[in-house]
N, C-alpha and C positions, 0 to 999 in steps of 0.2 A: 364580289366575284367569288364563287365557291368552287369546290372540287367537282369532278365529274363522277365520282364514286364516294362510298362511305369513308368518313374520316376515322383513322385508326389511332392517331396520337395527337396530342396538343400540349404545348408547353410555353411558359413565359419566362423571359430572362429575369435575373434577380433585381435589376433596376426597373423592371416593368416598363421597358421601352418597346419591346417587340413581342409579338405572339406568333408562333410558328405552328402550322398544321401539316400533317402528312397523311396521305391516302395511298390508293393503288395507282395514282397518276405518276407521271414521270418527273414531277417537280414538287418541291415544298412551297407552300404559300406563306408569305410573310405579311403581317399586319402591324401597323404602328398604333400604340395605345396612347390616347389623349386623356390624361388624368385631370387637366385643368379645363374641363368642358364648360364650366360656368363662366370662365373668364373670356372665352373666345366668342366672337359674334355668332349668333344663332342662325343667321341666314346670310346668303351671299350679298344681299342688298345692304344689310347692316355692316358687313365687312367693307364694302365699297365706301360707305359713308364714313366709317371709322378711319380708313386709311386708303384714299383713292389712288395714291401714287404707287404703293407697293403691293397692290392687289394682284398683279400678274405674277409676282414671285412668291406669294404666300399661298399656303394650302388652306382652302376655305371649305368648311363642312356645311352640309345642307341642313343639318339639324343639330341641336345641342345635345341630343341623346346619341349621336353617332360617335361612339368611343373608339371603335376600331377603324383605321384607315388602311386600305389595301395599298401596299407599296411595291409589290412585285413577286417574282418567282425565283426559286433556286433550282437549277437543273441538277437532277440526281444522276449518279453514275450507274446505279443498278436499275434493272427493270422490275425487280420484285417489289411487292407492296411494303409500305412503311409499317413497322411494328411499334417503335418507340422513337421519339425525338426528345433530347434532353440537353439543357444548358448546364455548364459547370457553375461552380459557386460564385464566381466573379463575372460570369456572362461573357467571357472571352472566347469560349469554344461551344460548338454545337455538334452533338453526336446524333447520327441518324441510323438506327438499327433497322435492317430490312429482314424479311422472312428468309432466313438462310444462315450463312456463315460470314456475313459481311457487315461491317460498321463503317459508315462514311463520316469523316470528321471535317468540320468546317471551322474556319477562324472568323471571329466577329471583330471587324475593324472599328477603331474609334472614329469620332466625327471628322477629325482633320484628314486622316488617311482616306476615309470614304469620300470626302469632298475632292481631294486630289484625284482619286480614281475616277470620280464622276466627271471632273473637268477634262481629264485626258480622253475619256470615252466620248464626251460631247464634241471635243475638238476634232477627234478622228472622224467622227460621224459627219461633222460640218465640212471637213476637208474632202471627204469622199463625195459629198453632195456637190461641192463647188467644182471638183475635178470632173465629175460626171456632166455638169452643166457647161464645162469648157471655160471656167473663170479661174483667175488666179487666186491663190490662197491669201486671205486677208491677214493683216498683222494680228498677232495674238493679243497684244496689249492694247492696241488702238482701236479695236472694233467693239463699240459698245453694244452692238446688236447681238453679240454672242451670249446666249443665256442657257442655263441648265434646263433639263427637262423637268416637267412638273413632277414632284415627288415629295419625299420627306426632307424638307430643307434643301432641295436641289439634288439629292441622290436617291437611288432606288435600292431595292433589296440586293441586286447583283453587285452593287458597289460596297455593301456592308459585309456580306457573307462571302468569304473566299475559301474555295475548296483546298484542303491541305493534302490528305492522302486517304487511302482505304485500308482498313484493318481486317485481315482475314484470319479465321480460326479453322481448326481441324474438325470441329463438331458444330452442330447447330447451336445458335445463341438463343437463350431463353429471355434474358433481360440484361440491362446495362445500368451503370450508375457511376457518376463522377465522385471522386473523393471530396468531402466538404472542406478539407484542409488545403490551404494554398501551397502548391508544390515549391520545391527549392528552385534556385536560379538555373536557367538553362532549360527548364521544362515548362510546358504550357498547362499540363494537367495530368491527373492519374485517373485511369478508367478501369473499372472492374466489370467483368463479364461472367455471368452464370451460364454454363453450357448444358447441353442435353445429357451429357454423360456424368452428371452430378459433380462437375468440376467447377472451380472458381478461379479465373485467371485475371491477373492484374497487369496492365500495360501503362508504360510511361509515354505520354504523348509529347513529342517534340515538333519543331517547325518542319523538319524534313521527313521524319518517320516516327513510328511508334514501336518501342522496344518492349519485348515480353520480360516482365520483372520476375514474377513468381506465380505459382499455381497451387491450389489446394484441392486435392482429390478426396472426395468422400468415399468411405469404404462400402457403402450400400450399392444396390443395383439401380440402374437408371430405367428399368422396365419391369414388366411383370416377373415375379418369381414363379417359375413353372414346376419346379420339383425340389424336394428337400430329402436328404438322406443322412442318417446318423451312422457313424462307424460302430463296430461291434462293441467297443469299450466306451462309447458315448463321449469320447474326447474330441472328435472332429465332426463337423457338420458341413455338408456340401450342398450348395444351392446353384441352380442354373437359371439363366435367362436367355434373351434372344441373341446375345453375343458374348456373354461372360460366364465363367465358372468360378465361384468363390469358395474358399475353404475357411471356415470359421472355428473359433473356440467357443463352444456353447456355454461354457462356464463364465467366461469373461465377456462374451459377445463381441470379441475383437476379430477383425478380418486378418487371416494369416497369409493367404495367397489369393491372387487375382490372375486368372488366365483367360486369354481370348479363346473363344470357341464358336461353334455354330449355334443354331437355335436349339438349346438343350431342352428336351421334353421329359427325360427320365435319366436315372443314373444309379450306380451302385459302387460300393467300395470293394476292392480286391482284398482277399484275406491277407492280413498283415497291416492294412490301412496305409500302405505306402503308395498305392496306385488307385486310380478311380477310372471307371468307364462311364461314358455319357452317350445316350442315344439322341440323335438330332432330328430336326424336322426334315432335313434333306435325305434321310435314310442312312447316314453314316454312323459308325461307332468310333468315338474318339477316346483314346487312352491317354491319361495324364499322369505325370510324375509329380506327386504332391510335394515331395521334398525340394525338387528343383524348380517347381512352379512352372512347368512347361508341358506342352502337348507332345507326346512321343510319337503317336501314330494315328492315322485316320483310316478306317477300314470301310470299304464300300459294302455294307452288309445287306441293305434292303433298297428297293426301288421306290419306296414311299416312306412316310414319316414313321419313326420308331416311337411307339406310344408307351411301351412298357419294357422294363428290364428287371429281372429278379435273379439273385444268385442261387446256385444249386445248394442242396443241403450239405454235400461233402466239401464244398468250397473249391472244387476243381474247375468250375466255369460258371456260366450264367445262361439265362434264356431270354430271348428278345422276341417281342411281338410287334408287328408292323401293319400298316394299312395296305400292304401288298398281299394280304391274306396268308402270310407265312409266319409260323412260329419256329424259330431256329434255336438249336442247342449249340453252345460254344464251349470250347475248352481253352484254358490258358496254356501258353507255350512260351518258351524263352528262345528267341532267335538272335543269331549273331550276324549283324549286318556286315556286308562286304566293305572292307576298308576301315572297319572300326574294331577296336579291341573289346569294347564293352558290349554286353548283351542287353537286349531290350525285350520288354514284355509285349506279347501279341496274343491273338486269339484266332482260332480256326473253327469253322463250322463242321460239326460232326453229324448232326441229324437235322431234318426239316420236317415239320408237320404242316401239311397243306390244309387250309380252311376254305370255306366257300364265301366268307364275308371278311370285311376289314376287321383285324384284331385290334381291340382297344385296350384290354387289360389282360395280363398273364400273372397267375399266382401258383406257387407250388406248395403242397402241404408240408408241414414241419417234419413229417415222417419220410418224406421223399417218395411216396407211393403214387400220389395223384397230382395232376396238373389241371388247373381250371383256366379256361380261355373265354373271355367275354367278347362277343361279336357284335357287329353293327346291326344285326337283325333282332336285337333285344334279348337274345338268349345267352346262356352260359353252358359251355360244353366242358365236361370233365373226362379226362383220359388217364390211362395208366402210364406212368413215366417210363417204365422199362420197355413195354411193347407198343406204346402209343395207341392202344386199342381204346375204343369208345366205351365209357362207363355210364355216365349220366348226362341228361339234358335238363337244365333248369330254365323254365320259362314262366313268365308272369309279369315282367316289366312291360310297360306300354311304350317306353322310349329306350334308347341304347343305354347300356350299363357303362358308367364312366369310371367306376372304382369298385374294388372288392378286396377282401382279405379273408384268411383262414386262421382259425384259432390255433393255439399252440398244441392242443390235444388232438387236433384234426377232426373234431366232431362237428363244428359249425363253420359255415361260410356266410359272410355278410356281403351284400351287394348294394351299391348306391347308384341311382339312375338319374337321368334327366327328367324323369317323371316325378321328382321330389320325394321319392319313397326309398326307404331302407327295407330290404327283405332278408330275413334270417332263414337259412336253409340248413337241413341236416344232410351231411355227406354220406350217411350210411344208406339212406333210401332216396335221397333227393327231394324230400318233402319240404314245403315251405312252412316253417314254424309260425312266423308272424310277419305281417307287412305293416310297417310304421310310416306314417306321414311325417317325415323328419324335418324338412326345411321348406321355406317359402319359395325356394328356387332350386335349381339343379344341385344334386349332391356331387361334389367334385372329388372328395377323398374320404376314406374310412379306414380305420386300423384298430386291431385288437391290442389291448394291453397284454404283455407277455404273461403266460401261465394263468390267465384269467379269462372270463367271458365278458369283461367290461370293454367297451370300445368308444372311440372318439370319431366324430364325423364333422366335416366342414362343408360349406356350400356357398353358392353365389349370393345368399342372403346375408353375408358378412358375419355369420355366427359360427361358433365352435360349440358342439354339444357332446355331452358325456352320457352314455347309455349303459343299461344293464341288459345283456342279451338273454339272460335266463328268465328275468321277470318282465322283459319287454316294456320297460318304462324309462322315461327321461329322468336323469339324475341332476344334471347341471346344464346351464346355458351361459356361455362366456361371450361377452361383447367387448370389442376393442378395435377391430379392423374397420376401415372406412370404405372398403370396396370388396369385390368378390375374393373369396379365399380359395386359392387354387390347390394347395398341397399341404401335407401334414406328415409329421414324423414323431413317433413315440419312442421314448428311451426304453432300453431293455429292462430297466427296473420299474418303469412306470412312474418315476418321480417328477418328470417334466415332459412337456410336449413342445414342439416347435411348429409354427404355421407360417406360410408365405401367401402373400395376397397381391391383388392387382394394384393396391395402393403403394407397391414397391417396398413394403416393410416386411421384416421377419420378426415375429413376436415369440417370446418364450413364456410358457405358462408353467409355474411350479406348483407342486402339490403341497398344501399346507397341513399343519397339525390341528387345525380348528375342527371341532366336531361338526358332523354333517347330518342333517335330519331331512329326510325326503319329504315329509309332510310340510315342513316350513318352506322348502323350495316350491312345492306345489301350490301352497297358499300365495307365495310371491308371484308366481305366474298368473294365478287367477286374479290377484289384485291388479297387476299390470294390464291384464286383459280387460278388466272392468274399467280401469281408468282410461284406456285407449278408446273405449266406446265401440269396440268391434262387435258386430252382430253375429258373425260366424265364429263360434267358439273354437272350432278346429283350427281355422286360419289364425285366430288370435293367439292360440297356445303356442304355435310353432312359427308364426310370422315374425318378421323383423320389425323393430321399433321404427315408427315414423319420425321423420326429421321435424325439427321445430320450425314453424313458419317464419319467414324472414320478417324483419322489422317493417311495420307499416301494413302488413297483410291482415285482412280481416280474419282469416282462418284457413283451414284446409279445404280443398275442393270436395264436392260431394262424393260419397262412396256408395257402393252397392248395398242397399238395404232391402228389407221386405217391401217397403212402400215403392221403391223403384222397380222391383221385379213385378209387383202387381200393376204398376202403371204401364210397363212394357207389355204385359199380357193383355191389358185392356185395349191398348192401341192396336196390337196384332189382331185381337178379336174383332174390333171395329172395322179394320181393313178387310178381314175375311167376310164379315157380314155385308159390308158395302159392296164388295166384289161380287158376292152371290146375288145381291139385289140388282146390280147393274146387268148381270147376265140374264136375270129373269125379265128385266125391262126390255133388253134387246130381243129376247125370245118372243115377248108379247108384241113388240112392234113388227116382227116378221110375220107373226100370225095375223095381225091386222092387215098387213099388205097382201097376204094370201086369201083374204076374204073371211077369215074366221073372226067373228065378232065376239070376243070374250072380255070379261071384266077383270081388270088387273087388281089383285089383292096384295097390298104392300105388306111387308114383314112387320108384325106387331112389335118386335123387339126394337125396331128403329124409331118408335114413338112418333110416327108420322113425319119424320124428317127425311130429307133427301140423303142419298149416300154421302155426298160431300159434307153436308151439314152434320151428319151423324159422326163422321170421323173428326170434324173440327170440335165437336162437343167432347169427344173422348180426349183429344189432345189438350183442350182448354181445362179439363178437369185435373190434369197433372199439376202438382205444385211446382212453383218456379224453381225451387232448390233441387227438385228431383228430375227436372226435365232433361238435363244433360245426361245423367246416368241412364234414364229410361231410353233415350235415343241411342246411347252407346251400346245397349244390349239388343237393339233392334237389328235383325238380319238385313243384309244388303238388298235382298229381293223385296222385303217389306218397305225398306227405305226408299227404293225406286218407286214403289206404288204411292208412297206418301208424297214424293216429289210431284207426281202427276196431278195431285189435288191442290198444290200450293198456288198455282196460277188462278184457279177458280176462286180460292179464298181471297187472294189479294185483289182480284178484279172486283169483288163485292165491296171492297173498302173497309171491311171489318177485321179486327184483330191484326192490324198491320204490324205492330210490334212483335206479336207472337209468331206470325208467319216469318218475319225476318230472322228471328232467333232460331226457329226450326230450320230454316234454309241454311244459315251459317253453320250450325252444329252438324247438320248432315253433310255439308260440303267438307268440313274439317275431318269428320270421322271417316267418310268413304271417298276421300279425294282420289286415291290411286285407282279404285274400282270404277269410279265415275268417268275418269279420263280414258280408261281402256274399254269402256262399254259404248258401242256405237249408238244404241237406242237411247242412252241418256243424253246424248249431245243435243237432240232436238228439244228435249224437255228443258234443259238448262238454257238454251238459246231463247226459247219463247218466254221463259221466266225472267230473263235478265232485264229486258226493256220494261216489262210491266212492273217488276219489283222496284226498279229505280224511279219510275214515274210516281208510283204510289208513295214511296218514302219521301220523295221531294214534295209531293202534295201535303203529306202529313207534317213535314217540317215547315211548310209555308203556313199551314193552319196554326201550328204552335207559335210561330213567330208573330202572326197577326193577333192571336189572343194575348200574347205577352205585351205587344204594343198597345192593345186596347186597355189592358189592365193598368199599364203605366199612364195612359191618358186619363183614365178614371181617377187614378191616384192624384194626378195634377189638378183635376177639376175639384176634387174634394179639398185639396190643400188651399185652393183659391177662395173657397167659400168661407165667409166670416163666422158662420155658425157650425162649421165643420168640427166634429169631435177631435180633441187632442191637437188642434191647431195652436201653435205657439204655446205648447203645454209647459215648456220649461220656463218661459218668461212669466206665464200666469202663475205658476207654482212659486216662483220667486216673489212675485207681488203679494201673494197670499201670505207667505212667510214673513215678509216685511210688515204687513198690516198686523199680523198676529203678534209680532215682537213689539210693535208700537203700543198695541192695546195692553199687552202684559206690562210694559214699562209704565204706561199711564196709570194702570190699576195699582202698581206698586207705589208710585208717588202719592196717589190719593190715600192709600193706606197709611203711609208715613205721616202725612198731614193730619189725618184723623187721630193717629196715636199721639202726636204732639199736642193737639188740641185737648185730647182727653187727659193727658198728663198735666197740662196747664190748669185745667178745670179742677182737678183733684188737689193740686198744690194751693190754689187760691182758697178753697174751702177748708183745707186742713191747717193752714198757717194763721192769718189774722183777718177774719172775715169782716169785722167792723171797720177796720182801717181801710180795707179795700173797698168796702161799700161807700165809706165816706169819700174816699178819693174819686170813686166813680161818680158820686153825686156831684 
C-alpha cells in the first residue's frame, strides 16, 4: 500500500524494526522490517505445513523477498506536507517536520505497552459490536474467541506510535535533528531546529511538553543582500535585505547592530555616521539610530519602490529616486516630538523633479553641479542641480540602466545595463567614449575608485571585474560568489571593496601588494577560454565559468557551435524550399482542374525527392549530438511546420527513433507556445495516436528479434560441434593432457640419464670383471 502523492521523507529506527514514510497525505505510513527473511516460510502453504495450529495468529509473507510489511497509518495533526521524518538515537521518539513552523512529536511504545493498548482497543471494538448486536458482553478472561487483529505480532502502527504534542516556532523550519547523546532523566530527547532566519534553536522534549532551551542566531542575512553602503571613514558598513538592516565592522567582519526594517533597496549614512536612511520597496524612507540600534521614524516619501538614495555634496540632505517617476530632494531637520524632551532626526521634501518614466538610478556629480537620472526607457537624463534644467540625454543602451556612477573629477559617467554592457560617457558633451561587453548577464552595480578612473563592476554572472576607464580594458576578474551579485561598495581609499550577493553572503576583497601585469592576466583569460572549449571568443572572455558535471554524468550538454548553426540553417532552408514546392504543386493542380494541361517541372535542388522526403533528408543529416541545439535555435513558426511533416514520416515506418526524438525535443522547447496556439492542437492530436502505435510496433519488432537471437543461441549451444561449447572443460582437459605428457617426458629423460651414467661407470671401472660376471 503506497501513498497517493510523492514521498518527501523516509527514515528507519535504530533497531531497524520500523520504516516510516511521509508525503502530502494526511497520514504517515509505517512498515515493519523483516531481517530474518530466509528463516521464515517462503509461501503461505509452507507456513501452514510448518505450523498448522498457529497460522491464524502469525503474519505470513507471500514471498521470501518481501522485507517490508505494511502495519498501518499514523494520523497527522497538520494538513501541510511532510518535509522530514526522523527517529531519535534510541528509537523512542519520532519527529515529523511539516512545511511551515510546526514539528509533530510521537512516542514509540515498547512491545508490552503496544500489546496492552492493542488488547484494550480490540476489547472495546468487540464490546461495541456485541452491544450493537444486542448481546451481553462476554467475560474478558474466559472467551477464547477473542483475538487481536492481524498485524505485527497482534498490534498495528496506531498502537506503537502515540502522539505527544506539537512544537511551534516563530519562523519557518528548514531542518530538524535529534541529539545523538541520550538525555538526562526526566527528558525523552533533545531536538535541534534550523530556522529560516539563520537561527538554530534547541528544545528539550518531555512527556507533557517541549521546552525551549537555548538559541543561536547567526549574524548574517537570511535573504538577498540588496544594498551595501560604507561610511565616510570606512569604519561602518550598512547592509539591507527584505526585513533587516545590519551594521558591520568591515575590518573585523563582525555584526554590530541588527534592526528590523522593511524591504531595503538602497541606503546612505547621515554625516557623522550616527544615523542612516534606508529606502524601501513600499516607498517609505526609514531613519535609524545606529548607536541605539532602533528605527526612529518612517516617512511616507513615495508611492512606489525607492530604488536609489544619494547624499548631497554639502551633506545637508539626500536625493531619492522612485518608480513613481519622481526625484525628490530632502533636507535633514531636527524635530522635537510632543511629550518628549529629546529631539529626533527627520527629513523634509524641499524640491521634486518630475520624470516621464520610472526612476531606477540617481547620481550627483562630486562638484554638485549635475544630477544624472536613469529611466526605465533605457536613457539617462542629466540636469543642473540648482535650476533642474535639462542638460544632456544619454541614449544607447538596449535595456534599462540598472546602475551608474560619476568619477571624482566629474569628467566620466559609467552606466551598466541589463543588456550586459558598460558604457563610458563624457559629461562635457554627452558622447559615448566606449561600449564594453562586460558580463555574461545583467550588470547590477558599478562604482569608480575615488580620485581615479578605475572602476569595479558586478553582475548576475557571479563575477566581480576591475576596469580601466581610460584604456577601456579589463584588468582583473574575481570569482567567489555562488549566485548573482546585487551590490557593491568601494572604500574611499580604494584599498578594499565589499560585495553582496543572492547567496546571502557579504564578501570583502582587499588590495594586495603583489605586482600586477596586464599581459599575464590577459594570457590567463585566453588560456581559460581555450580550456573551456568555447567557440565564441567574446562570450568566453567575459562569460562565467561552467560548473563541473555531477558524478556519473558523461559530460556537459551540447552547446551552440558553428555546426549547430549550420544545421539549423539547413533545416530552415529545406522547410522554405519544400513549402515553395508544395505551393507550386497546388498551383499546378488548380491549373489542371481549369483545363490547362501543363507539365510540372520539379525543383532541381530537391534532387527528385518529395517535399517531405527532402526535409527528412535535411534533418537526418544533422549529427545526433548537434540535433538538440539545432532544434533549439529553430523559430516557433518553423518548428510548427516541422510538426506537420512528422505524421507523414512516422506513417511510412522509417526513422522512427529520429522522429520520436524530434517530436520530444520540439515539445519540450516550445511547450508553452504549443498549448496556447489553437492550430497546433489538431497537429498534436493526430500525431499522438500514430506515434504511439509506431513506437509500439518498433518495440515489438525489437523484442521479437531479441527473442529470436536468444533462440538461435540456445540451438547453437545444443549442437555438439558448435564452437566454444563447453570451452572451459575442454581447455582443462587439454591442460591435463599436456601436463601428463610433460611429466612422462621428464621421467623418460631421468631414466635415460641414469642408464647413461651406469654405462659410463661400467666401462670406466673394471671392464674385465664385469664382462666375466656377465658371462
